[in-house]
C-alpha positions in Angstrom: 159.7 132.8 109.7 157.8 130.1 107.7 155.7 127.6 109.6 157.6 124.3 110.1 155.5 121.5 108.7 155.7 117.7 108.7 153.7 115.8 106.0 152.5 112.2 106.8 151.5 110.1 103.8 151.1 106.4 103.0 150.6 106.4 99.2 151.6 108.2 96.0 151.4 111.7 97.6 149.5 113.7 95.0 148.3 116.1 97.7 151.9 116.3 99.0 153.1 117.2 95.5 150.2 119.7 95.0 151.3 121.5 98.2 154.9 121.6 97.1 153.8 123.1 93.8 151.9 125.8 95.5 154.9 126.6 97.7 157.1 126.8 94.6 154.6 129.0 92.9 154.8 131.4 95.8 151.2 130.8 97.0 152.1 129.0 100.2 154.8 130.2 102.6 155.6 127.2 104.8 158.7 125.1 105.4 158.3 121.4 104.6 160.9 120.2 107.1 159.9 116.5 107.4 158.1 113.7 105.7 157.0 110.6 107.6 155.6 107.5 105.9 154.5 104.2 107.2 154.9 102.4 103.8 158.5 102.2 102.5 157.3 101.7 98.9 155.0 104.8 98.9 155.7 107.2 96.1 155.6 110.0 98.6 159.2 109.1 99.6 160.4 109.9 96.1 158.7 113.3 96.3 160.4 114.1 99.6 163.8 113.0 98.4 163.4 114.9 95.1 162.6 118.1 97.1 165.4 117.6 99.6 162.9 117.1 102.4 164.0 114.8 105.3 162.2 111.5 104.9 161.7 109.0 107.7 160.1 105.6 107.5 158.1 105.1 110.7 156.0 101.9 111.0 154.5 100.9 114.3 155.3 97.3 113.5 159.0 98.1 113.7 158.8 98.8 117.4 158.3 96.4 120.3 155.6 98.5 122.0 153.3 101.3 121.1 154.9 103.4 123.8 158.3 103.0 122.1 156.9 104.0 118.7 155.1 107.0 120.2 158.3 108.2 121.9 160.4 107.9 118.8 157.8 109.7 116.7 157.5 112.6 119.2 161.3 112.8 119.4 161.6 113.2 115.6 158.9 115.9 115.5 160.5 117.8 118.4 163.9 117.5 116.8 162.7 119.2 113.7 160.7 121.9 115.5 157.5 120.9 113.8 154.6 123.3 114.3 152.0 121.8 112.0 151.3 118.2 110.9 149.7 117.7 107.5 148.1 114.4 106.7 148.1 113.7 102.9 146.6 110.2 102.6 148.0 108.8 105.8 146.4 105.4 106.6 147.4 105.0 110.3 145.5 106.5 113.2 147.8 108.9 115.1 148.6 108.2 118.7 146.4 110.0 121.2 149.5 111.5 122.9 150.5 113.1 119.6 147.0 114.4 118.9 146.8 115.9 122.4 150.2 117.6 122.1 149.4 119.0 118.6 145.8 120.0 119.3 144.5 122.1 116.4 147.9 121.7 114.8 147.1 118.6 112.7 145.1 118.8 109.5 143.6 116.2 107.2 141.8 116.2 103.9 138.9 113.8 103.4 137.4 113.0 100.0 133.8 113.6 101.1 131.6 116.0 102.9 131.9 115.1 106.6 130.2 114.0 108.7 128.7 111.9 105.9 130.7 109.0 104.5 133.5 109.3 107.1 134.8 107.2 110.0 137.0 104.1 110.3 137.7 102.4 107.0 136.2 105.2 104.9 139.0 106.4 102.7 139.8 106.8 99.0 137.6 104.9 96.6 135.6 103.5 99.5 134.2 106.9 100.1 133.3 107.5 96.5 131.7 104.0 96.2 129.6 104.8 99.3 128.5 108.1 97.8 127.4 106.4 94.6 125.7 103.5 96.4 123.7 106.0 98.6 122.6 107.9 95.5 123.9 111.2 96.8 123.7 114.1 94.3 126.5 116.1 95.9 129.9 115.1 97.4 133.1 117.1 97.9 136.0 117.5 100.2 136.5 118.4 103.8 139.7 119.8 105.4 139.5 119.4 109.1 141.6 119.4 112.3 142.4 115.9 113.6 141.2 114.7 117.0 141.1 111.3 118.7 138.3 110.0 116.4 138.4 109.2 112.7 137.2 112.1 110.5 135.7 113.9 113.6 137.7 117.0 114.2 136.5 120.6 113.6 135.9 121.4 109.9 138.1 124.1 108.5 137.0 124.2 104.8 134.5 122.3 102.6 133.9 122.4 98.8 131.3 120.5 96.9 131.4 118.4 93.8 128.3 117.4 91.9 127.7 113.7 91.3 126.8 113.1 87.7 124.5 110.3 86.5 127.3 108.9 84.4 129.8 108.8 87.3 131.6 105.6 88.4 134.1 105.5 91.2 137.0 106.5 89.0 135.4 109.4 87.3 134.1 110.8 90.6 137.5 110.3 92.3 139.3 112.2 89.6 137.0 115.2 89.9 137.2 115.2 93.7 141.0 115.0 93.6 141.2 118.1 91.5 139.2 120.0 94.1 141.4 118.6 96.9 144.5 119.9 95.1 142.9 123.3 94.5 141.9 123.8 98.1 144.0 122.0 100.7 146.7 124.6 100.4 144.2 127.4 101.2 143.4 126.0 104.6 147.1 125.5 105.4 147.9 129.0 104.2 145.2 130.4 106.5 146.7 128.5 109.5 150.2 129.7 108.6 149.0 133.3 108.4 147.0 132.9 111.7 143.7 133.6 110.0 142.0 130.8 111.9 139.7 131.2 114.9 138.2 128.2 116.7 135.2 128.4 119.0 134.2 125.0 120.1 133.6 123.0 116.9 133.2 126.1 114.8 136.2 127.2 112.8 136.3 130.7 111.3 138.7 130.6 108.4 139.5 133.6 106.2 140.6 132.0 102.9 
C-alpha cells in the first residue's frame, strides 16, 4: 500500500508539481491524499484540483483560537489517514502538537545548506541573497525532518550548487530550484520504502 501523504504549500507549488511528475513517471510510489494551503490564491490549489487531490484552505486567522485551529488541522489529517507530511514552500510554522505527533514524519526542503543561511525569516530569495552577500562559493539544498525550530530538524539529504561570479539572486535561485526538483522526491521515496534510519541527529538514507 502506498504511503498516504499530505502536501502543505503557500505558493505556486513547483516542488509539489515536481513530486506529482515523479509519481506519474513511476519513480515515486506514494498516495497524495491531501493538499493544505494557508493562502487561497496560491497556485498550489490549482495543481491539487487538476490532479484530483483533496484541497483544504487552512489559515490560522480563520479560527478564534490556536487550539481550535490545531484541533481542526489534526482532525483533517486523521480523517485522511495521513502518514507523511511534505512541506513544499509552506510559510507557516507548524503547531508543536502536530510536530510531536508526526515526529520524523514531516519533511521540508530548504534552498540552502543547513545549518548555514537558515532559521526564522530565511526562505526563498532571502536565502539566495544572504548567500551572495556572504560571498559563499557553494550553496545547495537540504531535505530535513521538521522539529519545533525553524530549519533545525535532522538532515536527510543535501546537494551542492556552485555559486558563480556572475550570479544574482534570480540566476542562483533558478539553478538551486532545479536541484530541489531533482532530489526532493528521492528523500520521500527512501522514507516510503523504509530506507531511513535515524540515530540522534544522524539520518542514514539509502537513496
